[in-house]
C-alpha positions as CSV (number, residue, x, y, z in Angstrom):
1,X,-34.1,22.5,33.6
2,X,-33.8,18.9,34.4
3,X,-30.4,17.8,35.8
4,X,-28.0,15.7,33.7
5,X,-28.7,12.0,34.1
6,X,-32.4,12.4,35.0
7,X,-35.1,10.3,33.6
8,X,-36.8,13.1,31.7
9,X,-33.5,14.7,30.5
10,X,-33.2,12.7,27.2
11,X,-36.8,13.3,26.3
12,X,-36.7,17.0,27.0
13,X,-33.5,17.3,25.0
14,X,-35.1,15.5,22.0
15,X,-38.1,18.0,22.2
16,X,-35.6,20.8,22.4
17,X,-33.9,19.9,19.1
18,X,-37.0,18.6,17.4
19,X,-37.1,21.4,14.8
20,X,-33.5,21.1,13.8
21,X,-34.0,18.8,10.8
22,X,-36.5,21.3,9.3
23,X,-33.7,23.7,8.6
24,X,-32.3,21.8,5.7
25,X,-33.1,21.0,2.1
26,X,-33.5,17.6,0.4
27,X,-29.7,17.2,-0.3
28,X,-28.9,17.9,3.3
29,X,-29.7,15.0,5.7
30,X,-29.2,15.5,9.4
31,X,-28.6,12.5,11.6
32,X,-29.4,13.0,15.2
33,X,-28.5,10.7,18.1
34,X,-28.8,12.0,21.6
35,X,-26.5,15.1,21.7
36,X,-24.5,14.1,18.6
37,X,-25.4,15.8,15.4
38,X,-24.2,14.7,11.9
39,X,-25.0,16.3,8.6
40,X,-24.8,14.6,5.3
41,X,-24.5,16.8,2.2
42,X,-24.6,15.5,-1.3
43,X,-24.5,17.2,-4.8
44,X,-23.4,16.1,-8.3
45,X,-21.8,19.5,-9.1
46,X,-18.5,20.1,-7.3
47,X,-19.0,23.9,-7.1
48,X,-22.5,23.6,-5.7
49,X,-21.4,20.9,-3.3
50,X,-18.8,23.2,-1.8
51,X,-21.3,26.0,-1.4
52,X,-23.8,23.7,0.1
53,X,-21.4,22.4,2.7
54,X,-20.5,25.9,3.9
55,X,-24.1,27.1,3.7
56,X,-25.4,24.1,5.7
57,X,-22.7,24.5,8.3
58,X,-23.5,28.2,8.8
59,X,-27.2,27.4,9.1
60,X,-26.4,24.8,11.7
61,X,-24.4,27.2,13.8
62,X,-27.0,29.9,13.6
63,X,-29.6,27.5,15.0
64,X,-27.2,26.5,17.8
65,X,-26.7,30.2,18.7
66,X,-30.4,30.9,18.6
67,X,-31.1,28.0,20.9
68,X,-28.3,28.8,23.4
69,X,-26.2,25.8,22.3
70,X,-22.6,25.8,21.1
71,X,-20.5,23.7,18.7
72,X,-17.7,21.6,20.2
73,X,-15.0,22.4,17.6
74,X,-12.5,19.8,19.0
75,X,-15.0,17.0,18.4
76,X,-16.2,18.2,15.0
77,X,-14.8,16.6,11.8
78,X,-15.5,17.0,8.1
79,X,-15.2,13.8,6.0
80,X,-15.6,13.9,2.2
81,X,-16.8,10.5,1.0
82,X,-15.4,9.5,-2.4
83,X,-15.2,6.7,-4.8
84,X,-12.2,5.6,-6.9
85,X,-10.8,8.2,-9.3
86,X,-13.1,10.9,-7.8
87,X,-11.6,14.4,-7.4
88,X,-11.6,15.7,-3.9
89,X,-13.0,19.1,-3.3
90,X,-10.7,21.2,-1.1
91,X,-13.1,22.9,1.3
92,X,-12.1,25.0,4.3
93,X,-14.7,25.2,7.0
94,X,-14.2,27.4,10.0
95,X,-16.1,28.3,13.2
96,X,-15.1,31.3,15.4
97,X,-11.8,31.6,13.4
98,X,-11.0,27.9,14.0
99,X,-10.8,25.5,11.1
100,X,-12.8,22.3,11.3
101,X,-10.6,19.2,10.9
102,X,-10.7,17.6,7.5
103,X,-10.3,14.0,8.3
104,X,-10.0,10.7,6.3
105,X,-12.3,8.9,8.8
106,X,-14.7,9.5,11.6
107,X,-16.0,7.4,14.5
108,X,-19.8,7.1,14.6
109,X,-21.6,5.0,17.2
110,X,-18.6,2.7,17.6
111,X,-18.0,2.3,13.9
112,X,-14.9,3.9,12.2
113,X,-16.1,5.1,8.8
114,X,-13.4,6.0,6.3
115,X,-13.8,8.3,3.3
116,X,-13.8,5.4,0.8
117,X,-16.2,3.2,2.8
118,X,-13.7,0.3,2.6
119,X,-14.0,-0.3,6.4
120,X,-10.2,-0.9,6.6
121,X,-9.8,1.6,9.4
122,X,-12.6,0.0,11.4
123,X,-11.2,-3.5,11.0
124,X,-7.7,-2.2,11.9
125,X,-8.9,-0.8,15.2
126,X,-10.9,-4.0,15.9
127,X,-8.0,-6.5,15.4
128,X,-6.1,-5.6,18.7
129,X,-9.3,-6.0,20.7
130,X,-10.0,-9.4,19.2
131,X,-6.3,-10.4,19.7
132,X,-6.5,-9.6,23.4
133,X,-9.7,-11.5,23.7
134,X,-8.1,-14.5,22.0
135,X,-5.2,-14.4,24.5
136,X,-7.7,-14.3,27.4
137,X,-9.6,-17.2,26.0
138,X,-6.4,-19.2,25.6
139,X,-5.4,-18.4,29.2
140,X,-8.6,-19.8,30.7
141,X,-9.1,-22.7,28.3
142,X,-7.6,-25.3,30.7
143,X,-9.9,-24.3,33.6
144,X,-13.3,-24.1,31.9
145,X,-15.7,-26.4,30.1
146,X,-16.3,-26.0,26.4
147,X,-19.8,-24.6,27.1
148,X,-18.3,-22.0,29.4
149,X,-15.7,-21.0,26.8
150,X,-18.5,-20.7,24.2
151,X,-20.3,-18.3,26.6
152,X,-17.1,-16.3,26.9
153,X,-16.8,-16.2,23.2
154,X,-20.3,-14.8,22.6
155,X,-19.9,-12.3,25.5
156,X,-16.5,-10.8,24.6
157,X,-15.6,-11.7,21.1
158,X,-18.7,-12.4,19.0
159,X,-20.3,-9.1,20.1
160,X,-17.3,-7.2,18.7
161,X,-17.3,-9.2,15.5
162,X,-21.0,-8.9,14.8
163,X,-21.5,-5.2,15.6
164,X,-21.8,-3.3,12.3
165,X,-21.2,-6.5,10.3
166,X,-24.0,-5.6,8.0
167,X,-21.8,-2.7,6.8
168,X,-18.3,-4.0,6.8
169,X,-18.8,-7.8,6.6
170,X,-18.3,-7.8,2.8
171,X,-15.1,-5.7,2.9
172,X,-12.0,-7.4,1.5
173,X,-10.3,-6.6,4.8
174,X,-12.8,-8.7,6.8
175,X,-10.6,-11.8,6.0
176,X,-8.4,-10.7,8.9
177,X,-11.3,-10.9,11.3
178,X,-12.3,-14.3,10.0
179,X,-8.8,-15.7,10.6
180,X,-9.0,-14.5,14.2
181,X,-12.5,-16.0,14.5
182,X,-11.1,-19.4,13.3
183,X,-8.4,-19.1,15.9
184,X,-11.0,-18.5,18.6
185,X,-13.0,-21.5,17.6
186,X,-9.8,-23.5,17.5
187,X,-9.0,-22.5,21.1
188,X,-12.5,-23.5,22.3
189,X,-12.4,-26.9,20.6
190,X,-8.7,-27.7,20.9
191,X,-8.0,-27.8,17.2
192,X,-4.5,-28.1,15.8
193,X,-3.3,-25.3,13.5
194,X,-3.9,-27.4,10.3
195,X,-7.2,-28.9,11.2
196,X,-10.4,-27.9,9.4
197,X,-12.7,-25.6,11.4
198,X,-15.8,-26.2,9.3
199,X,-17.2,-29.0,11.6
200,X,-16.4,-27.1,14.9
201,X,-18.2,-24.0,13.6
202,X,-21.3,-26.2,13.0
203,X,-21.0,-28.1,16.3
204,X,-20.7,-24.8,18.3
205,X,-23.4,-23.2,16.1
206,X,-21.2,-20.2,15.5
207,X,-21.8,-18.4,12.2
208,X,-18.4,-17.7,10.4
209,X,-17.9,-14.2,9.2
210,X,-17.1,-15.6,5.7
211,X,-16.2,-19.0,4.3
């Protein structure tokens, strides 16, 4: 067995779990990334949906046991995605007499995905990071050129804003991010609070989150 952190380790692990997706039917969609396994279950019928979720979870655990792997219960969550006015199915999922946490959101590859796909939770956890970055940018503004500040913006702020923007960029909550982005551009260019930021955005070639 290759030691953890080796060059061949990730490739061997992918080969080891290669047959896992073949366990499931069309309405079960496994999502594998390194050693993280997610399973998406969908069904139009509420009763069949509940049965499918429990059945798929049991299948997954049988595969783990057969391949000498174990489920990390503390890191396992169940999220039921819903739309407005949709009835929630009360489903209890357990593993080794321990119930799986039924959560309103989950973190997946750095994105906080909530049950209604509003992206509110993701934006809420992003705002403090951007606020701290704004403070840092303001602190160094007097000692750096505008080009250097722009480099700092792209390195520490824009990367946070743009990650996952294809999913949450159209959320109604994204206006909070845009206000912080305008503040950041204002710090770089020395704008006053009531000045328009349209021209500075163009001059710095920074794409606003929304206009």
